[in-house]
All heavy atoms as an XYZ file, in Angstrom:
715
protein
N       2.305     32.237    -50.826
C       1.787     32.173    -49.465
C       1.288     30.757    -49.224
O       0.544     30.207    -50.011
C       0.650     33.186    -49.304
C      -0.109     33.043    -48.007
S      -1.418     34.254    -47.811
C      -0.529     35.491    -46.912
N       1.708     30.175    -48.127
C       1.288     28.823    -47.809
C       0.111     28.798    -46.851
O      -0.027     29.651    -45.988
N      -0.740     27.831    -47.059
C      -1.888     27.612    -46.190
C      -1.812     26.204    -45.643
O      -1.161     25.341    -46.228
C      -3.208     27.769    -46.958
C      -3.450     29.141    -47.492
C      -3.559     29.362    -48.857
C      -3.601     30.228    -46.647
C      -3.801     30.627    -49.354
C      -3.843     31.494    -47.127
C      -3.945     31.692    -48.493
N      -2.542     25.961    -44.552
C      -2.618     24.594    -44.072
C      -3.440     23.773    -45.060
O      -4.109     24.309    -45.944
C      -3.177     24.532    -42.650
C      -4.599     25.055    -42.516
O      -5.413     24.881    -43.454
O      -4.910     25.624    -41.465
N      -3.375     22.470    -44.919
C      -4.030     21.572    -45.872
C      -5.534     21.788    -45.933
O      -6.136     21.746    -47.020
C      -3.717     20.126    -45.511
N      -6.149     22.057    -44.793
C      -7.606     22.255    -44.765
C      -8.015     23.501    -45.546
O      -8.948     23.464    -46.342
C      -8.075     22.369    -43.314
C      -9.578     22.476    -43.168
C     -10.015     22.553    -41.713
O      -9.356     21.941    -40.852
O     -11.015     23.234    -41.460
N      -7.306     24.601    -45.338
C      -7.633     25.832    -46.053
C      -7.351     25.679    -47.543
O      -8.139     26.111    -48.381
C      -6.865     27.013    -45.483
C      -7.184     28.316    -46.209
C      -6.567     29.504    -45.545
N      -7.626     30.220    -44.868
C      -7.453     31.363    -44.248
N      -6.262     31.912    -44.173
N      -8.470     31.975    -43.680
N      -6.244     25.060    -47.889
C      -5.920     24.823    -49.302
C      -7.004     23.993    -49.973
O      -7.385     24.262    -51.111
C      -4.569     24.121    -49.430
O      -3.538     24.978    -49.006
N      -7.514     22.990    -49.266
C      -8.579     22.143    -49.820
C      -9.863     22.945    -50.012
O     -10.555     22.769    -51.029
C      -8.825     20.947    -48.906
N     -10.206     23.818    -49.050
C     -11.409     24.660    -49.186
C     -11.290     25.583    -50.392
O     -12.247     25.748    -51.157
C     -11.645     25.498    -47.925
C     -12.291     24.783    -46.792
C     -12.820     25.734    -45.729
N     -11.870     26.743    -45.295
C     -11.024     26.621    -44.280
N     -10.982     25.500    -43.579
N     -10.210     27.613    -43.953
N     -10.114     26.187    -50.564
C      -9.902     27.087    -51.699
C     -10.029     26.325    -53.005
O     -10.718     26.773    -53.933
C      -8.532     27.793    -51.576
C      -8.569     28.789    -50.404
C      -8.153     28.497    -52.873
C      -7.210     29.344    -50.016
N      -9.407     25.168    -53.104
C      -9.467     24.362    -54.335
C     -10.893     23.917    -54.631
O     -11.350     23.977    -55.786
C      -8.541     23.154    -54.216
N     -11.613     23.491    -53.598
C     -13.000     23.034    -53.805
C     -13.889     24.184    -54.252
O     -14.705     24.024    -55.173
C     -13.541     22.403    -52.517
N     -13.745     25.349    -53.627
C     -14.576     26.482    -54.015
C     -14.214     26.971    -55.409
O     -15.085     27.381    -56.172
C     -14.457     27.616    -52.993
C     -15.366     28.803    -53.298
S     -17.133     28.396    -53.504
C     -17.558     27.982    -51.824
N     -12.961     26.900    -55.745
C     -12.542     27.299    -57.089
C     -13.249     26.433    -58.134
O     -13.757     26.963    -59.130
C     -11.026     27.180    -57.222
C     -10.480     27.788    -58.478
C      -8.962     27.823    -58.455
O      -8.356     28.068    -57.412
N      -8.366     27.570    -59.579
N     -13.308     25.145    -57.894
C     -13.993     24.257    -58.840
C     -15.503     24.503    -58.838
O     -16.141     24.483    -59.877
C     -13.668     22.802    -58.540
C     -12.262     22.433    -58.920
C     -11.881     22.892    -60.330
O     -12.601     22.555    -61.298
O     -10.872     23.596    -60.467
N     -16.069     24.767    -57.664
C     -17.509     25.038    -57.565
C     -17.866     26.318    -58.302
O     -18.901     26.384    -58.977
C     -17.929     25.149    -56.081
O     -17.620     23.916    -55.428
C     -19.394     25.468    -55.927
N     -17.021     27.330    -58.197
C     -17.313     28.644    -58.784
C     -16.902     28.754    -60.248
O     -17.288     29.707    -60.928
C     -16.610     29.723    -57.969
N     -16.139     27.785    -60.732
C     -15.638     27.861    -62.107
C     -16.766     28.056    -63.126
O     -16.659     28.873    -64.044
C     -14.824     26.614    -62.463
C     -14.185     26.673    -63.837
C     -13.282     25.483    -64.108
N     -12.274     25.275    -63.084
C     -11.156     26.000    -62.953
N     -10.914     26.968    -63.789
N     -10.294     25.735    -61.993
N     -17.859     27.350    -62.958
C     -18.952     27.460    -63.939
C     -19.554     28.860    -63.937
O     -19.947     29.378    -64.994
C     -20.034     26.414    -63.665
O     -20.595     26.621    -62.378
N     -19.630     29.504    -62.775
C     -20.159     30.881    -62.704
C     -19.224     31.818    -63.450
O     -19.670     32.639    -64.266
C     -20.322     31.330    -61.236
C     -20.666     32.808    -61.146
C     -21.364     30.487    -60.536
N     -17.942     31.707    -63.197
C     -16.977     32.565    -63.856
C     -16.976     32.341    -65.364
O     -16.997     33.291    -66.145
C     -15.570     32.344    -63.280
C     -14.517     33.084    -64.042
C     -13.498     32.540    -64.748
C     -14.405     34.503    -64.183
N     -12.753     33.539    -65.330
C     -13.286     34.747    -64.998
C     -15.142     35.579    -63.717
C     -12.886     36.036    -65.347
C     -14.735     36.867    -64.061
C     -13.625     37.082    -64.861
N     -16.984     31.067    -65.786
C     -16.962     30.775    -67.225
C     -18.241     31.223    -67.915
O     -18.216     31.664    -69.063
C     -16.708     29.292    -67.451
C     -15.275     28.899    -67.103
C     -15.009     27.413    -67.210
O     -15.962     26.617    -67.376
O     -13.814     27.039    -67.101
N     -19.373     31.138    -67.218
C     -20.647     31.542    -67.814
C     -20.812     33.054    -67.894
O     -21.409     33.568    -68.851
C     -21.814     30.947    -67.020
N     -20.283     33.772    -66.901
C     -20.540     35.213    -66.840
C     -19.333     36.063    -67.205
O     -19.497     37.143    -67.773
C     -20.995     35.641    -65.429
O     -19.917     35.455    -64.518
C     -22.224     34.876    -64.986
N     -18.139     35.633    -66.850
C     -16.954     36.466    -67.038
C     -17.054     37.768    -66.258
O     -16.355     38.733    -66.535
N     -17.892     37.782    -65.239
C     -18.206     38.986    -64.474
C     -17.679     38.828    -63.053
O     -18.144     37.964    -62.307
C     -19.722     39.183    -64.475
C     -20.190     40.399    -63.712
O     -19.384     41.057    -63.024
O     -21.399     40.689    -63.797
N     -16.718     39.666    -62.682
C     -16.133     39.540    -61.350
C     -17.137     39.859    -60.247
O     -17.066     39.285    -59.161
C     -14.879     40.422    -61.189
O     -15.210     41.778    -61.467
C     -13.761     39.949    -62.125
N     -18.094     40.759    -60.516
C     -19.117     41.049    -59.507
C     -20.001     39.827    -59.266
O     -20.319     39.500    -58.120
C     -19.990     42.242    -59.915
C     -19.232     43.564    -59.895
O     -18.105     43.614    -59.353
O     -19.775     44.557    -60.430
N     -20.382     39.153    -60.341
C     -21.199     37.942    -60.211
C     -20.410     36.847    -59.485
O     -20.970     36.124    -58.654
C     -21.654     37.445    -61.583
N     -19.135     36.752    -59.785
C     -18.290     35.771    -59.107
C     -18.237     36.063    -57.611
O     -18.430     35.159    -56.793
C     -16.876     35.777    -59.698
C     -15.854     34.919    -58.968
C     -16.259     33.438    -58.980
C     -14.468     35.129    -59.557
N     -18.010     37.311    -57.244
C     -17.935     37.652    -55.826
C     -19.267     37.421    -55.125
O     -19.302     36.977    -53.979
C     -17.459     39.098    -55.633
C     -16.018     39.311    -56.019
C     -15.068     38.357    -55.328
O     -15.150     38.152    -54.123
N     -14.155     37.769    -56.086
N     -20.369     37.708    -55.808
C     -21.683     37.456    -55.205
C     -21.857     35.961    -54.968
O     -22.341     35.544    -53.910
C     -22.805     37.992    -56.092
C     -24.178     37.888    -55.461
C     -24.314     38.766    -54.227
O     -24.148     39.966    -54.309
N     -24.628     38.166    -53.084
N     -21.471     35.141    -55.940
C     -21.558     33.693    -55.779
C     -20.710     33.227    -54.600
O     -21.171     32.427    -53.775
C     -21.113     32.987    -57.070
C     -21.135     31.499    -56.953
C     -22.311     30.791    -57.167
C     -19.987     30.795    -56.615
C     -22.341     29.401    -57.034
C     -20.007     29.414    -56.486
C     -21.187     28.721    -56.695
N     -19.476     33.721    -54.533
C     -18.597     33.317    -53.432
C     -19.201     33.718    -52.093
O     -19.230     32.914    -51.154
C     -17.207     33.931    -53.609
C     -16.407     33.453    -54.824
C     -15.097     34.208    -54.935
C     -16.185     31.950    -54.792
N     -19.679     34.947    -52.012
C     -20.280     35.424    -50.757
C     -21.487     34.576    -50.380
O     -21.636     34.166    -49.225
C     -20.679     36.890    -50.888
C     -21.227     37.460    -49.608
C     -21.526     38.936    -49.737
C     -22.055     39.435    -48.400
N     -22.417     40.827    -48.455
N     -22.348     34.311    -51.358
C     -23.555     33.520    -51.099
C     -23.233     32.097    -50.644
O     -24.063     31.442    -50.010
C     -24.437     33.452    -52.349
C     -25.075     34.786    -52.696
O     -25.054     35.721    -51.862
O     -25.581     34.903    -53.835
N     -22.035     31.638    -50.992
C     -21.628     30.272    -50.643
C     -20.600     30.238    -49.511
O     -19.883     29.247    -49.341
C     -21.109     29.557    -51.893
C     -22.253     29.193    -52.810
O     -22.896     28.174    -52.617
N     -22.542     30.059    -53.776
N     -20.548     31.324    -48.732
C     -19.740     31.342    -47.526
C     -18.241     31.480    -47.731
O     -17.466     31.122    -46.848
N     -17.831     31.982    -48.871
C     -16.409     32.162    -49.158
C     -16.083     33.646    -49.023
O     -16.557     34.468    -49.819
C     -16.079     31.657    -50.560
S     -14.318     31.687    -50.952
N     -15.279     33.981    -48.017
C     -15.000     35.369    -47.698
C     -13.510     35.607    -47.539
O     -12.720     34.667    -47.449
C     -15.697     35.760    -46.386
C     -17.166     35.527    -46.407
N     -18.038     36.330    -47.088
C     -17.916     34.551    -45.839
C     -19.270     35.874    -46.929
N     -19.221     34.789    -46.180
N     -13.134     36.872    -47.468
C     -11.777     37.277    -47.113
C     -10.697     36.678    -47.986
O     -10.807     36.623    -49.207
N      -9.643     36.239    -47.314
C      -8.465     35.716    -47.999
C      -8.828     34.563    -48.925
O      -8.330     34.478    -50.053
C      -7.400     35.266    -46.967
C      -6.273     34.504    -47.619
C      -6.873     36.469    -46.205
N      -9.719     33.703    -48.469
C     -10.083     32.557    -49.311
C     -10.760     33.019    -50.592
O     -10.469     32.512    -51.673
C     -10.948     31.576    -48.533
C     -10.138     30.878    -47.453
C     -10.901     29.825    -46.683
O     -12.005     29.415    -47.097
O     -10.373     29.385    -45.639
N     -11.644     34.000    -50.512
C     -12.307     34.520    -51.716
C     -11.290     35.148    -52.663
O     -11.388     34.988    -53.885
C     -13.387     35.519    -51.341
N     -10.322     35.856    -52.111
C      -9.290     36.473    -52.952
C      -8.474     35.393    -53.660
O      -8.209     35.493    -54.862
C      -8.394     37.414    -52.123
C      -7.188     37.882    -52.934
C      -9.197     38.617    -51.624
N      -8.115     34.331    -52.954
C      -7.317     33.280    -53.583
C      -8.131     32.451    -54.582
O      -7.595     32.013    -55.603
C      -6.624     32.413    -52.534
C      -5.331     33.034    -52.092
C      -5.324     34.021    -51.119
C      -4.131     32.678    -52.681
C      -4.147     34.636    -50.734
C      -2.944     33.281    -52.304
C      -2.954     34.261    -51.329
N      -9.407     32.260    -54.323
C     -10.271     31.614    -55.324
C     -10.308     32.481    -56.583
O     -10.185     31.988    -57.705
C     -11.698     31.377    -54.768
C     -12.658     30.970    -55.880
C     -11.670     30.317    -53.678
N     -10.461     33.783    -56.388
C     -10.491     34.723    -57.510
C      -9.189     34.680    -58.293
O      -9.206     34.644    -59.533
C     -10.775     36.151    -56.999
O     -12.021     36.153    -56.293
C     -10.829     37.156    -58.135
N      -8.058     34.672    -57.591
C      -6.760     34.579    -58.274
C      -6.696     33.346    -59.173
O      -6.246     33.433    -60.313
C      -5.617     34.495    -57.252
C      -5.191     35.795    -56.658
S      -3.866     35.590    -55.430
C      -2.532     34.969    -56.430
N      -7.143     32.229    -58.634
C      -7.084     30.984    -59.394
C      -7.984     30.993    -60.612
O      -7.592     30.556    -61.691
N      -9.193     31.508    -60.445
C     -10.138     31.499    -61.558
C      -9.778     32.515    -62.641
O      -9.929     32.237    -63.830
C     -11.563     31.765    -61.063
C     -12.183     30.623    -60.266
C     -13.526     31.046    -59.693
C     -12.341     29.384    -61.141
N      -9.333     33.686    -62.232
C      -8.981     34.719    -63.198
C      -7.555     34.577    -63.710
O      -7.151     35.273    -64.636
C      -9.151     36.107    -62.587
C     -10.553     36.701    -62.576
C     -11.542     35.877    -61.797
C     -10.533     38.127    -62.084
N      -6.792     33.663    -63.065
C      -5.381     33.484    -63.407
C      -4.672     34.837    -63.374
O      -4.059     35.258    -64.349
C      -5.222     32.804    -64.770
C      -3.814     32.320    -64.984
O      -3.108     31.990    -64.037
N      -3.388     32.287    -66.238
N      -4.814     35.514    -62.225
C      -4.277     36.858    -62.091
C      -3.417     36.947    -60.833
O      -3.345     36.008    -60.048
C      -5.411     37.881    -62.036
S      -6.485     37.751    -60.579
N      -2.796     38.105    -60.646
C      -1.969     38.297    -59.460
C      -2.824     38.749    -58.277
O      -4.023     39.009    -58.419
C      -0.811     39.258    -59.734
C      -1.248     40.687    -60.048
O      -2.391     41.076    -59.726
O      -0.428     41.425    -60.608
N      -2.182     38.839    -57.125
C      -2.878     39.189    -55.889
C      -3.552     40.560    -55.979
O      -4.694     40.721    -55.561
C      -1.906     39.139    -54.710
C      -2.462     39.494    -53.345
C      -3.603     38.556    -52.952
C      -1.361     39.454    -52.303
N      -2.862     41.539    -56.536
C      -3.427     42.890    -56.627
C      -4.704     42.898    -57.458
O      -5.706     43.526    -57.082
C      -2.403     43.860    -57.202
N      -4.711     42.212    -58.589
C      -5.904     42.155    -59.437
C      -7.048     41.443    -58.725
O      -8.203     41.869    -58.813
C      -5.585     41.455    -60.760
C      -4.658     42.248    -61.646
C      -4.168     41.417    -62.812
O      -3.637     40.315    -62.643
N      -4.360     41.943    -64.013
N      -6.741     40.369    -58.016
C      -7.774     39.627    -57.294
C      -8.351     40.473    -56.165
O      -9.568     40.460    -55.931
C      -7.204     38.319    -56.749
N      -7.509     41.216    -55.478
C      -8.000     42.090    -54.412
C      -8.903     43.181    -54.972
O      -9.927     43.513    -54.369
C      -6.833     42.717    -53.641
C      -6.135     41.744    -52.745
C      -4.941     42.362    -52.059
O      -4.144     43.063    -52.669
N      -4.810     42.088    -50.775
N      -8.543     43.740    -56.116
C      -9.409     44.758    -56.742
C     -10.766     44.164    -57.093
O     -11.806     44.780    -56.856
C      -8.734     45.352    -57.976
C      -7.735     46.442    -57.655
C      -7.294     47.208    -58.894
N      -6.591     46.381    -59.864
C      -5.292     46.097    -59.810
N      -4.542     46.576    -58.836
N      -4.732     45.356    -60.735
N     -10.775     42.961    -57.657
C     -12.050     42.310    -57.998
C     -12.875     42.095    -56.734
O     -14.098     42.301    -56.738
C     -11.800     40.987    -58.715
N     -12.223     41.694    -55.660
C     -12.903     41.445    -54.390
C     -13.470     42.739    -53.818
O     -14.667     42.855    -53.554
C     -11.914     40.804    -53.410
C     -12.477     40.550    -52.042
C     -13.171     39.380    -51.773
C     -12.307     41.465    -51.021
C     -13.689     39.132    -50.505
C     -12.807     41.231    -49.745
C     -13.513     40.059    -49.497
N     -12.620     43.734    -53.623
C     -13.046     44.957    -52.943
C     -13.953     45.844    -53.794
O     -14.717     46.636    -53.249
C     -11.842     45.768    -52.460
C     -11.207     45.209    -51.219
C      -9.882     44.839    -51.213
C     -11.936     45.049    -50.054
C      -9.292     44.321    -50.063
C     -11.370     44.525    -48.898
C     -10.036     44.172    -48.911
N     -13.886     45.729    -55.109
C     -14.734     46.559    -55.969
C     -16.128     45.994    -56.182
O     -17.008     46.684    -56.690
C     -14.061     46.810    -57.317
C     -12.891     47.756    -57.195
O     -12.845     48.601    -56.302
N     -11.930     47.628    -58.091
N     -16.349     44.742    -55.815
C     -17.669     44.128    -56.001
C     -18.670     44.766    -55.034
O     -18.377     44.917    -53.845
C     -17.593     42.625    -55.762
N     -19.837     45.146    -55.534
C     -20.846     45.770    -54.659
C     -21.185     44.926    -53.432
O     -21.389     45.476    -52.347
C     -22.063     45.931    -55.571
C     -21.497     45.994    -56.952
C     -20.290     45.087    -56.925
N     -21.201     43.625    -53.566
C     -21.566     42.761    -52.442
C     -20.489     42.722    -51.357
O     -20.738     42.233    -50.257
C     -21.870     41.344    -52.927
S     -20.417     40.450    -53.540
N     -19.310     43.254    -51.649
C     -18.207     43.250    -50.682
C     -18.042     44.612    -50.006
O     -17.003     44.916    -49.430
C     -16.901     42.852    -51.368
C     -16.901     41.460    -51.972
C     -16.999     40.377    -50.941
N     -16.782     39.055    -51.556
C     -16.831     37.945    -50.887
N     -17.097     37.939    -49.601
N     -16.640     36.799    -51.512
N     -19.076     45.439    -50.054
C     -19.006     46.778    -49.490
C     -18.610     46.765    -48.016
O     -17.780     47.569    -47.581
C     -20.338     47.511    -49.671
C     -20.274     48.924    -49.138
O     -19.453     49.718    -49.642
O     -21.044     49.235    -48.195
N     -19.175     45.864    -47.228
C     -18.850     45.819    -45.798
C     -17.373     45.495    -45.590
O     -16.711     46.118    -44.750
C     -19.722     44.788    -45.085
N     -16.843     44.553    -46.364
C     -15.434     44.210    -46.252
C     -14.558     45.391    -46.667
O     -13.539     45.680    -46.036
C     -15.090     42.988    -47.113
C     -15.659     41.685    -46.597
C     -16.954     41.287    -47.263
O     -17.737     42.176    -47.684
O     -17.199     40.076    -47.357
N     -14.958     46.086    -47.725
C     -14.201     47.242    -48.206
C     -14.179     48.346    -47.147
O     -13.133     48.922    -46.852
C     -14.793     47.765    -49.513
C     -14.090     48.984    -50.085
C     -14.666     49.459    -51.428
N     -16.102     49.564    -51.440
C     -16.930     48.722    -52.081
N     -16.450     47.708    -52.761
N     -18.234     48.897    -52.040
N     -15.335     48.625    -46.535
C     -15.395     49.659    -45.508
C     -14.551     49.273    -44.299
O     -13.838     50.113    -43.745
C     -16.841     49.945    -45.107
C     -17.575     50.776    -46.156
C     -18.978     51.180    -45.744
N     -19.880     50.037    -45.852
C     -20.506     49.460    -44.834
N     -20.382     49.933    -43.623
N     -21.282     48.423    -45.030
N     -14.597     48.004    -43.891
C     -13.776     47.531    -42.781
C     -12.295     47.704    -43.106
O     -11.514     48.211    -42.297
C     -14.084     46.066    -42.454
C     -13.187     45.502    -41.395
C     -13.454     45.731    -40.053
C     -12.060     44.760    -41.740
C     -12.605     45.223    -39.064
C     -11.212     44.256    -40.760
C     -11.488     44.485    -39.423
N     -11.895     47.268    -44.289
C     -10.501     47.375    -44.731
C     -10.057     48.835    -44.736
O      -8.992     49.167    -44.215
C     -10.355     46.753    -46.126
C      -8.995     46.908    -46.708
N      -8.642     47.978    -47.498
C      -7.897     46.123    -46.607
C      -7.378     47.846    -47.858
N      -6.906     46.731    -47.343
N     -10.865     49.705    -45.311
C     -10.494     51.120    -45.381
C     -10.383     51.735    -43.987
O      -9.470     52.516    -43.720
C     -11.487     51.896    -46.240
C     -11.364     51.553    -47.703
O     -10.353     51.014    -48.158
N     -12.394     51.852    -48.472
N     -11.292     51.375    -43.098
C     -11.239     51.884    -41.730
C      -9.965     51.397    -41.023
O      -9.279     52.183    -40.353
C     -12.487     51.460    -40.947
C     -12.514     51.955    -39.544
N     -12.647     53.291    -39.226
C     -12.383     51.300    -38.367
C     -12.608     53.426    -37.905
N     -12.454     52.225    -37.361
N      -9.646     50.125    -41.194
C      -8.433     49.583    -40.583
C      -7.195     50.282    -41.133
O      -6.277     50.631    -40.370
C      -8.342     48.071    -40.824
N      -7.149     50.531    -42.430
C      -6.005     51.216    -43.025
C      -5.903     52.647    -42.490
O      -4.798     53.141    -42.218
C      -6.096     51.235    -44.552
C      -5.982     49.864    -45.210
S      -4.388     49.084    -44.898
C      -4.830     47.844    -43.696
N      -7.041     53.316    -42.320
C      -7.041     54.668    -41.741
C      -6.472     54.649    -40.322
O      -5.694     55.530    -39.944
C      -8.451     55.265    -41.727
C      -8.966     55.615    -43.113
O      -8.151     55.692    -44.061
O     -10.190     55.808    -43.246
N      -6.865     53.643    -39.533
C      -6.353     53.536    -38.166
C      -4.851     53.288    -38.157
O      -4.129     53.862    -37.345
C      -7.087     52.430    -37.405
C      -8.548     52.710    -37.098
C      -9.192     51.467    -36.465
C      -8.714     53.921    -36.201
N      -4.363     52.451    -39.052
C      -2.924     52.210    -39.151
C      -2.188     53.503    -39.523
O      -1.131     53.813    -38.963
C      -2.596     51.134    -40.203
C      -2.875     49.739    -39.751
C      -3.505     48.843    -40.604
C      -2.506     49.295    -38.496
C      -3.755     47.538    -40.213
C      -2.750     47.993    -38.082
C      -3.380     47.122    -38.953
N      -2.759     54.243    -40.445
C      -2.133     55.496    -40.872
C      -2.098     56.499    -39.709
O      -1.075     57.152    -39.477
C      -2.894     56.092    -42.065
C      -2.250     57.327    -42.636
C      -2.962     57.851    -43.868
O      -3.630     57.052    -44.565
O      -2.861     59.060    -44.113
N      -3.202     56.596    -38.987
C      -3.241     57.496    -37.830
C      -2.206     57.090    -36.790
O      -1.520     57.934    -36.209
C      -4.636     57.499    -37.209
C      -5.689     58.213    -38.020
C      -7.083     58.040    -37.450
O      -7.221     57.703    -36.254
O      -8.043     58.228    -38.205
N      -2.089     55.805    -36.531
C      -1.116     55.316    -35.550
C       0.309     55.615    -36.017
O       1.156     56.009    -35.207
C      -1.303     53.820    -35.328
N       0.578     55.452    -37.294
C       1.906     55.732    -37.819
C       2.214     57.222    -37.726
O       3.343     57.604    -37.362
C       2.010     55.255    -39.273
N       1.236     58.068    -38.026
C       1.425     59.509    -37.920
C       1.666     59.913    -36.465
O       2.477     60.789    -36.175
C       0.219     60.262    -38.465
C       0.103     60.169    -39.975
O       1.090     59.775    -40.640
O      -0.990     60.477    -40.497
N       0.961     59.250    -35.565
C       1.098     59.553    -34.134
C       2.484     59.176    -33.602
O       3.061     59.865    -32.780
C       0.011     58.825    -33.344
C       0.065     59.061    -31.872
N      -0.253     60.270    -31.304
C       0.429     58.252    -30.847
C      -0.075     60.192    -30.001
N       0.323     58.974    -29.697
N       3.019     58.060    -34.128
C       4.323     57.575    -33.683
C       5.487     58.360    -34.307
O       6.597     58.288    -33.816
C       4.495     56.092    -34.008
C       3.612     55.209    -33.148
O       3.144     55.674    -32.097
O       3.381     54.052    -33.548
N       5.207     59.075    -35.377
C       6.284     59.789    -36.087
C       6.754     61.034    -35.396
O       6.296     61.600    -34.537
C       5.820     60.144    -37.499
């Protein structure tokens, strides 16, 4: 997935900023809390997580959505998915 130069730079900078937290804790919840506390949310947080954990998109999304501090994002995502499912059922 390609990003514009500004977003790519933000992701790279946050990845370097968060590296010490990840290396010190090895805890995805602590990493997500750090990212949230430092204004890194959504897609950017997932891509920072991918880079630090050296994992695929699915693993990074699980780390993101399973973190207690990401509860609001998880609830929003689940609600949106429910609405998509309802719309698909309605159109069928």
